[in-house]
A tleap script that builds the chain and sets N, CA, C and O, in Angstrom:
source leaprc.protein.ff14SB
mol = sequence {
  NMET THR ASN LYS LEU LEU ILE ARG GLU ILE
  HIE LEU GLN ASN ILE LEU SER TYR ALA ASP
  THR THR VAL GLU LEU GLY PRO LEU ASN ILE
  VAL ILE GLY ALA ASN GLY SER GLY LYS SER
  ASN LEU ILE LYS ALA PHE ARG ILE LEU GLN
  ALA ALA PRO ARG ASP LEU THR HIE PRO ILE
  ARG THR GLY GLY GLY ALA GLY GLU TRP VAL
  HIE LYS SER THR ALA ARG GLN SER SER ALA
  ARG ILE GLU THR ILE VAL ASP TYR PRO CGLN
}
set mol.1.N position { 221.967 203.849 -91.808 }
set mol.1.CA position { 220.992 202.927 -92.395 }
set mol.1.C position { 219.575 202.927 -91.837 }
set mol.1.O position { 219.483 202.913 -90.609 }
set mol.2.N position { 218.469 202.942 -92.550 }
set mol.2.CA position { 217.295 203.045 -92.140 }
set mol.2.C position { 216.814 201.619 -92.029 }
set mol.2.O position { 217.276 200.719 -92.730 }
set mol.3.N position { 215.804 201.430 -91.060 }
set mol.3.CA position { 215.190 200.153 -90.815 }
set mol.3.C position { 213.884 200.213 -91.822 }
set mol.3.O position { 213.191 201.224 -91.932 }
set mol.4.N position { 213.666 199.082 -92.485 }
set mol.4.CA position { 212.518 199.033 -93.350 }
set mol.4.C position { 211.981 197.733 -93.045 }
set mol.4.O position { 212.636 196.757 -92.677 }
set mol.5.N position { 210.585 197.804 -93.247 }
set mol.5.CA position { 209.729 196.619 -93.291 }
set mol.5.C position { 209.982 195.639 -94.493 }
set mol.5.O position { 209.835 196.063 -95.639 }
set mol.6.N position { 210.301 194.541 -94.295 }
set mol.6.CA position { 210.458 193.601 -95.513 }
set mol.6.C position { 209.468 192.618 -95.288 }
set mol.6.O position { 209.384 192.000 -94.227 }
set mol.7.N position { 208.649 192.439 -96.341 }
set mol.7.CA position { 207.767 191.242 -96.422 }
set mol.7.C position { 208.568 189.956 -96.869 }
set mol.7.O position { 209.090 189.885 -97.981 }
set mol.8.N position { 208.627 189.008 -95.992 }
set mol.8.CA position { 209.434 187.698 -96.263 }
set mol.8.C position { 208.630 186.608 -97.137 }
set mol.8.O position { 209.159 185.843 -97.943 }
set mol.9.N position { 207.244 186.676 -96.830 }
set mol.9.CA position { 206.488 185.648 -97.365 }
set mol.9.C position { 204.980 186.199 -97.537 }
set mol.9.O position { 204.479 186.907 -96.664 }
set mol.10.N position { 204.376 185.886 -98.554 }
set mol.10.CA position { 202.802 186.042 -98.678 }
set mol.10.C position { 202.085 184.906 -98.974 }
set mol.10.O position { 202.518 184.162 -99.854 }
set mol.11.N position { 201.100 184.648 -98.416 }
set mol.11.CA position { 200.195 183.573 -98.497 }
set mol.11.C position { 198.943 183.886 -99.007 }
set mol.11.O position { 198.261 184.574 -98.247 }
set mol.12.N position { 198.369 183.545 -100.212 }
set mol.12.CA position { 197.120 183.833 -100.782 }
set mol.12.C position { 196.319 182.640 -100.832 }
set mol.12.O position { 196.728 181.563 -101.264 }
set mol.13.N position { 195.162 182.858 -100.377 }
set mol.13.CA position { 194.140 181.718 -100.122 }
set mol.13.C position { 192.755 182.218 -100.787 }
set mol.13.O position { 192.175 183.228 -100.389 }
set mol.14.N position { 192.341 181.502 -101.717 }
set mol.14.CA position { 191.065 181.725 -102.296 }
set mol.14.C position { 191.023 183.213 -102.795 }
set mol.14.O position { 189.973 183.798 -102.529 }
set mol.15.N position { 191.846 183.829 -103.376 }
set mol.15.CA position { 191.993 185.161 -103.652 }
set mol.15.C position { 192.403 185.285 -105.306 }
set mol.15.O position { 193.418 184.753 -105.756 }
set mol.16.N position { 191.564 185.977 -106.033 }
set mol.16.CA position { 191.900 186.022 -107.478 }
set mol.16.C position { 192.157 184.789 -108.008 }
set mol.16.O position { 191.338 183.883 -107.855 }
set mol.17.N position { 193.397 184.584 -108.742 }
set mol.17.CA position { 193.599 183.419 -109.400 }
set mol.17.C position { 194.310 182.298 -108.563 }
set mol.17.O position { 194.598 181.211 -109.065 }
set mol.18.N position { 194.584 182.631 -107.221 }
set mol.18.CA position { 195.261 181.808 -106.322 }
set mol.18.C position { 194.261 181.069 -105.314 }
set mol.18.O position { 193.601 181.638 -104.444 }
set mol.19.N position { 194.270 179.704 -105.586 }
set mol.19.CA position { 193.496 178.914 -104.655 }
set mol.19.C position { 194.181 178.750 -103.365 }
set mol.19.O position { 193.495 178.831 -102.346 }
set mol.20.N position { 195.512 178.519 -103.268 }
set mol.20.CA position { 196.263 178.438 -102.007 }
set mol.20.C position { 197.679 178.296 -102.357 }
set mol.20.O position { 198.138 177.197 -102.669 }
set mol.21.N position { 198.486 179.504 -102.313 }
set mol.21.CA position { 199.862 179.619 -102.727 }
set mol.21.C position { 200.656 180.479 -101.888 }
set mol.21.O position { 200.152 181.529 -101.491 }
set mol.22.N position { 201.806 180.176 -101.574 }
set mol.22.CA position { 202.853 180.866 -100.592 }
set mol.22.C position { 203.917 181.161 -101.557 }
set mol.22.O position { 204.377 180.348 -102.358 }
set mol.23.N position { 204.265 182.347 -101.427 }
set mol.23.CA position { 205.303 183.155 -102.334 }
set mol.23.C position { 206.429 183.581 -101.290 }
set mol.23.O position { 206.124 184.391 -100.415 }
set mol.24.N position { 207.689 183.077 -101.350 }
set mol.24.CA position { 208.683 183.586 -100.474 }
set mol.24.C position { 209.293 184.687 -101.199 }
set mol.24.O position { 209.302 184.683 -102.430 }
set mol.25.N position { 209.843 185.704 -100.463 }
set mol.25.CA position { 210.274 187.045 -101.057 }
set mol.25.C position { 211.643 187.315 -100.450 }
set mol.25.O position { 211.941 186.866 -99.343 }
set mol.26.N position { 212.520 188.092 -101.225 }
set mol.26.CA position { 213.527 188.586 -100.813 }
set mol.26.C position { 213.763 190.038 -100.908 }
set mol.26.O position { 212.772 190.715 -101.181 }
set mol.27.N position { 214.919 190.664 -100.729 }
set mol.27.CA position { 215.096 192.180 -100.788 }
set mol.27.C position { 214.702 192.642 -102.379 }
set mol.27.O position { 214.220 193.748 -102.623 }
set mol.28.N position { 214.935 191.798 -103.238 }
set mol.28.CA position { 214.473 192.242 -104.564 }
set mol.28.C position { 214.001 191.111 -105.317 }
set mol.28.O position { 214.657 190.081 -105.473 }
set mol.29.N position { 212.717 191.346 -105.836 }
set mol.29.CA position { 212.006 190.269 -106.598 }
set mol.29.C position { 211.653 190.700 -107.870 }
set mol.29.O position { 211.272 191.851 -108.085 }
set mol.30.N position { 211.780 189.659 -108.912 }
set mol.30.CA position { 211.348 189.963 -110.182 }
set mol.30.C position { 210.263 188.921 -110.532 }
set mol.30.O position { 210.473 187.714 -110.415 }
set mol.31.N position { 209.183 189.401 -110.934 }
set mol.31.CA position { 207.928 188.589 -111.301 }
set mol.31.C position { 207.904 188.333 -112.709 }
set mol.31.O position { 207.723 189.306 -113.441 }
set mol.32.N position { 208.068 187.094 -113.271 }
set mol.32.CA position { 208.091 186.666 -114.497 }
set mol.32.C position { 207.200 185.382 -114.776 }
set mol.32.O position { 207.136 184.509 -113.910 }
set mol.33.N position { 206.584 185.269 -115.851 }
set mol.33.CA position { 205.718 184.054 -116.032 }
set mol.33.C position { 204.986 184.245 -117.390 }
set mol.33.O position { 205.074 185.293 -118.029 }
set mol.34.N position { 204.262 183.176 -117.790 }
set mol.34.CA position { 203.602 183.267 -118.916 }
set mol.34.C position { 202.193 184.124 -118.888 }
set mol.34.O position { 201.740 184.432 -117.786 }
set mol.35.N position { 201.582 184.465 -119.943 }
set mol.35.CA position { 200.296 185.202 -119.720 }
set mol.35.C position { 199.435 184.228 -119.126 }
set mol.35.O position { 199.415 183.027 -119.398 }
set mol.36.N position { 198.589 184.948 -118.133 }
set mol.36.CA position { 197.592 184.311 -117.375 }
set mol.36.C position { 198.126 183.379 -116.041 }
set mol.36.O position { 197.372 182.666 -115.379 }
set mol.37.N position { 199.346 183.515 -115.836 }
set mol.37.CA position { 199.919 182.914 -114.749 }
set mol.37.C position { 199.828 183.462 -113.404 }
set mol.37.O position { 200.281 182.899 -112.408 }
set mol.38.N position { 199.145 184.728 -113.415 }
set mol.38.CA position { 198.933 185.335 -112.042 }
set mol.38.C position { 199.859 186.493 -111.609 }
set mol.38.O position { 199.794 186.915 -110.455 }
set mol.39.N position { 200.678 186.990 -112.466 }
set mol.39.CA position { 201.629 188.137 -112.182 }
set mol.39.C position { 200.901 189.421 -111.733 }
set mol.39.O position { 201.367 190.109 -110.824 }
set mol.40.N position { 199.833 189.722 -112.329 }
set mol.40.CA position { 199.119 190.864 -112.128 }
set mol.40.C position { 198.329 190.739 -110.780 }
set mol.40.O position { 198.240 191.658 -109.966 }
set mol.41.N position { 197.737 189.438 -110.628 }
set mol.41.CA position { 196.983 189.194 -109.491 }
set mol.41.C position { 197.981 189.336 -108.212 }
set mol.41.O position { 197.548 189.811 -107.162 }
set mol.42.N position { 199.132 188.972 -108.317 }
set mol.42.CA position { 200.047 188.976 -107.234 }
set mol.42.C position { 200.346 190.475 -106.779 }
set mol.42.O position { 200.553 190.807 -105.612 }
set mol.43.N position { 200.337 191.278 -107.815 }
set mol.43.CA position { 200.590 192.637 -107.603 }
set mol.43.C position { 199.449 193.373 -106.913 }
set mol.43.O position { 199.644 194.201 -106.023 }
set mol.44.N position { 198.100 192.985 -107.429 }
set mol.44.CA position { 196.910 193.424 -106.799 }
set mol.44.C position { 196.873 193.061 -105.227 }
set mol.44.O position { 196.569 193.817 -104.304 }
set mol.45.N position { 197.190 191.958 -105.176 }
set mol.45.CA position { 197.335 191.289 -103.577 }
set mol.45.C position { 198.327 192.418 -102.918 }
set mol.45.O position { 197.995 192.870 -101.822 }
set mol.46.N position { 199.359 192.825 -103.449 }
set mol.46.CA position { 200.150 193.854 -102.631 }
set mol.46.C position { 199.514 195.096 -102.608 }
set mol.46.O position { 199.734 195.885 -101.689 }
set mol.47.N position { 198.729 195.361 -103.548 }
set mol.47.CA position { 197.922 196.668 -103.365 }
set mol.47.C position { 196.933 196.799 -102.334 }
set mol.47.O position { 196.638 197.869 -101.802 }
set mol.48.N position { 196.350 195.507 -102.024 }
set mol.48.CA position { 195.478 195.416 -100.847 }
set mol.48.C position { 196.258 195.628 -99.578 }
set mol.48.O position { 195.819 196.420 -98.744 }
set mol.49.N position { 197.382 194.979 -99.369 }
set mol.49.CA position { 198.311 195.228 -98.370 }
set mol.49.C position { 198.637 196.584 -98.094 }
set mol.49.O position { 198.558 197.006 -96.940 }
set mol.50.N position { 199.033 197.383 -99.137 }
set mol.50.CA position { 199.213 198.647 -99.191 }
set mol.50.C position { 198.193 199.610 -98.717 }
set mol.50.O position { 198.522 200.580 -98.034 }
set mol.51.N position { 197.031 199.389 -99.039 }
set mol.51.CA position { 195.829 200.140 -98.768 }
set mol.51.C position { 195.339 199.798 -97.386 }
set mol.51.O position { 194.660 200.673 -96.849 }
set mol.52.N position { 195.535 198.787 -96.769 }
set mol.52.CA position { 195.049 198.213 -95.500 }
set mol.52.C position { 195.054 199.316 -94.324 }
set mol.52.O position { 194.103 199.417 -93.549 }
set mol.53.N position { 196.197 200.133 -94.250 }
set mol.53.CA position { 196.060 201.052 -93.121 }
set mol.53.C position { 195.272 202.238 -93.277 }
set mol.53.O position { 194.876 202.879 -92.304 }
set mol.54.N position { 195.009 202.578 -94.552 }
set mol.54.CA position { 194.226 203.688 -94.952 }
set mol.54.C position { 192.720 203.372 -95.409 }
set mol.54.O position { 191.758 203.717 -94.724 }
set mol.55.N position { 192.602 202.702 -96.597 }
set mol.55.CA position { 191.250 202.544 -97.132 }
set mol.55.C position { 191.361 201.156 -97.858 }
set mol.55.O position { 191.774 201.061 -99.014 }
set mol.56.N position { 190.976 200.120 -97.120 }
set mol.56.CA position { 191.056 198.745 -97.715 }
set mol.56.C position { 189.983 198.464 -98.741 }
set mol.56.O position { 190.098 197.533 -99.538 }
set mol.57.N position { 188.888 199.314 -98.719 }
set mol.57.CA position { 187.822 199.110 -99.654 }
set mol.57.C position { 188.164 199.674 -101.050 }
set mol.57.O position { 187.638 199.212 -102.063 }
set mol.58.N position { 189.016 200.638 -101.076 }
set mol.58.CA position { 189.415 201.207 -102.510 }
set mol.58.C position { 189.877 200.318 -103.408 }
set mol.58.O position { 189.355 200.354 -104.522 }
set mol.59.N position { 190.796 199.465 -103.186 }
set mol.59.CA position { 191.361 198.435 -104.356 }
set mol.59.C position { 190.401 197.415 -104.529 }
set mol.59.O position { 190.399 196.833 -105.614 }
set mol.60.N position { 189.467 197.042 -103.542 }
set mol.60.CA position { 188.514 196.053 -103.874 }
set mol.60.C position { 187.329 196.561 -104.630 }
set mol.60.O position { 186.812 195.782 -105.431 }
set mol.61.N position { 186.832 197.746 -104.490 }
set mol.61.CA position { 185.953 198.510 -105.327 }
set mol.61.C position { 186.504 198.699 -106.718 }
set mol.61.O position { 185.892 198.324 -107.719 }
set mol.62.N position { 187.609 199.257 -106.745 }
set mol.62.CA position { 188.130 199.442 -108.198 }
set mol.62.C position { 188.398 198.297 -108.949 }
set mol.62.O position { 188.484 198.330 -110.176 }
set mol.63.N position { 188.561 197.089 -108.150 }
set mol.63.CA position { 188.860 195.772 -108.813 }
set mol.63.C position { 187.609 195.043 -109.223 }
set mol.63.O position { 187.678 193.888 -109.643 }
set mol.64.N position { 186.365 195.744 -109.102 }
set mol.64.CA position { 185.223 194.999 -109.460 }
set mol.64.C position { 184.239 194.612 -108.252 }
set mol.64.O position { 183.142 194.082 -108.430 }
set mol.65.N position { 184.767 194.941 -107.017 }
set mol.65.CA position { 183.913 194.418 -105.996 }
set mol.65.C position { 184.354 193.051 -105.425 }
set mol.65.O position { 185.021 192.261 -106.094 }
set mol.66.N position { 183.898 192.776 -103.995 }
set mol.66.CA position { 184.320 191.653 -103.455 }
set mol.66.C position { 184.179 190.314 -104.198 }
set mol.66.O position { 184.993 189.405 -104.034 }
set mol.67.N position { 183.228 190.230 -104.937 }
set mol.67.CA position { 182.861 188.977 -105.577 }
set mol.67.C position { 183.940 188.700 -106.671 }
set mol.67.O position { 184.164 187.520 -106.943 }
set mol.68.N position { 184.557 189.577 -107.253 }
set mol.68.CA position { 185.630 189.492 -108.237 }
set mol.68.C position { 186.943 189.022 -107.547 }
set mol.68.O position { 187.820 188.440 -108.185 }
set mol.69.N position { 187.046 189.298 -106.217 }
set mol.69.CA position { 188.348 188.885 -105.755 }
set mol.69.C position { 188.436 187.415 -105.204 }
set mol.69.O position { 189.526 186.947 -104.876 }
set mol.70.N position { 187.300 186.715 -105.111 }
set mol.70.CA position { 187.324 185.494 -104.622 }
set mol.70.C position { 187.631 184.459 -105.707 }
set mol.70.O position { 187.106 184.506 -106.819 }
set mol.71.N position { 188.486 183.545 -105.339 }
set mol.71.CA position { 188.986 182.589 -106.418 }
set mol.71.C position { 187.737 181.802 -107.058 }
set mol.71.O position { 186.870 181.297 -106.346 }
set mol.72.N position { 187.720 181.744 -108.405 }
set mol.72.CA position { 186.460 181.332 -108.983 }
set mol.72.C position { 186.096 179.873 -108.699 }
set mol.72.O position { 184.926 179.532 -108.522 }
set mol.73.N position { 187.065 179.071 -108.662 }
set mol.73.CA position { 186.687 177.707 -108.291 }
set mol.73.C position { 186.303 177.430 -106.890 }
set mol.73.O position { 185.808 176.354 -106.555 }
set mol.74.N position { 186.535 178.420 -106.059 }
set mol.74.CA position { 185.910 178.262 -104.639 }
set mol.74.C position { 184.980 179.322 -104.171 }
set mol.74.O position { 184.829 179.587 -102.978 }
set mol.75.N position { 184.330 179.949 -105.189 }
set mol.75.CA position { 183.337 181.002 -104.966 }
set mol.75.C position { 182.327 180.668 -103.967 }
set mol.75.O position { 181.742 181.566 -103.361 }
set mol.76.N position { 182.088 179.447 -103.759 }
set mol.76.CA position { 181.019 179.036 -102.700 }
set mol.76.C position { 181.626 179.353 -101.322 }
set mol.76.O position { 180.877 179.659 -100.395 }
set mol.77.N position { 182.920 179.292 -101.163 }
set mol.77.CA position { 183.353 179.517 -99.799 }
set mol.77.C position { 183.346 181.059 -99.505 }
set mol.77.O position { 183.456 181.886 -100.410 }
set mol.78.N position { 183.223 181.364 -98.304 }
set mol.78.CA position { 182.716 182.727 -97.870 }
set mol.78.C position { 184.036 183.518 -97.654 }
set mol.78.O position { 183.789 184.669 -97.293 }
set mol.79.N position { 185.273 183.268 -97.757 }
set mol.79.CA position { 186.293 184.105 -97.396 }
set mol.79.C position { 187.605 183.902 -98.378 }
set mol.79.O position { 187.909 182.836 -98.913 }
set mol.80.N position { 188.219 184.978 -98.485 }
set mol.80.CA position { 189.624 184.995 -99.181 }
set mol.80.C position { 190.592 185.491 -98.185 }
set mol.80.O position { 190.198 186.123 -97.205 }
set mol.81.N position { 191.830 185.238 -98.386 }
set mol.81.CA position { 192.828 185.485 -97.289 }
set mol.81.C position { 194.040 185.784 -97.837 }
set mol.81.O position { 194.468 185.139 -98.795 }
set mol.82.N position { 194.769 186.875 -97.241 }
set mol.82.CA position { 196.098 187.168 -97.546 }
set mol.82.C position { 196.841 187.257 -96.244 }
set mol.82.O position { 196.484 188.157 -95.485 }
set mol.83.N position { 197.770 186.504 -95.883 }
set mol.83.CA position { 198.757 186.579 -94.836 }
set mol.83.C position { 200.192 186.778 -95.334 }
set mol.83.O position { 200.650 186.350 -96.394 }
set mol.84.N position { 200.812 187.478 -94.423 }
set mol.84.CA position { 202.253 187.854 -94.769 }
set mol.84.C position { 203.144 187.525 -93.432 }
set mol.84.O position { 202.694 187.606 -92.289 }
set mol.85.N position { 204.336 187.183 -93.730 }
set mol.85.CA position { 205.347 187.206 -92.651 }
set mol.85.C position { 206.237 188.386 -92.904 }
set mol.85.O position { 206.818 188.460 -93.987 }
set mol.86.N position { 206.383 189.263 -92.043 }
set mol.86.CA position { 207.406 190.458 -92.224 }
set mol.86.C position { 208.576 190.490 -91.216 }
set mol.86.O position { 208.555 189.979 -90.097 }
set mol.87.N position { 209.454 191.071 -91.698 }
set mol.87.CA position { 210.667 191.232 -91.055 }
set mol.87.C position { 211.033 192.741 -90.829 }
set mol.87.O position { 211.276 193.464 -91.796 }
set mol.88.N position { 211.066 193.194 -89.575 }
set mol.88.CA position { 211.252 194.535 -89.271 }
set mol.88.C position { 212.436 194.733 -88.371 }
set mol.88.O position { 212.264 194.864 -87.160 }
set mol.89.N position { 213.670 194.761 -88.928 }
set mol.89.CA position { 214.817 194.796 -88.133 }
set mol.89.C position { 214.996 196.214 -87.419 }
set mol.89.O position { 214.929 197.267 -88.053 }
set mol.90.N position { 215.240 196.146 -85.983 }
set mol.90.CA position { 215.573 197.283 -85.179 }
set mol.90.C position { 216.648 197.099 -84.413 }
set mol.90.O position { 217.041 198.001 -83.673 }
savepdb mol mol.pdb
quit
């Protein structure tokens, strides 16, 4: 059996359509919801995490630039944040 990194929780603050949201995750996750509920934005947040070790700027640039990533109701704030809790069993 191989040891794999497992994201247990992701916290999004002032990013895309998320003002302040925490999502708990398991080994298998299915994202469902109404149109406009943030499903695609959650996946975009994971793309940023995926790009972080190599080129963090790529998904931000292709997503319209930093200004497009900040939550619209909090645009006057200077930061957006993605935090994760990971499990790496060894």
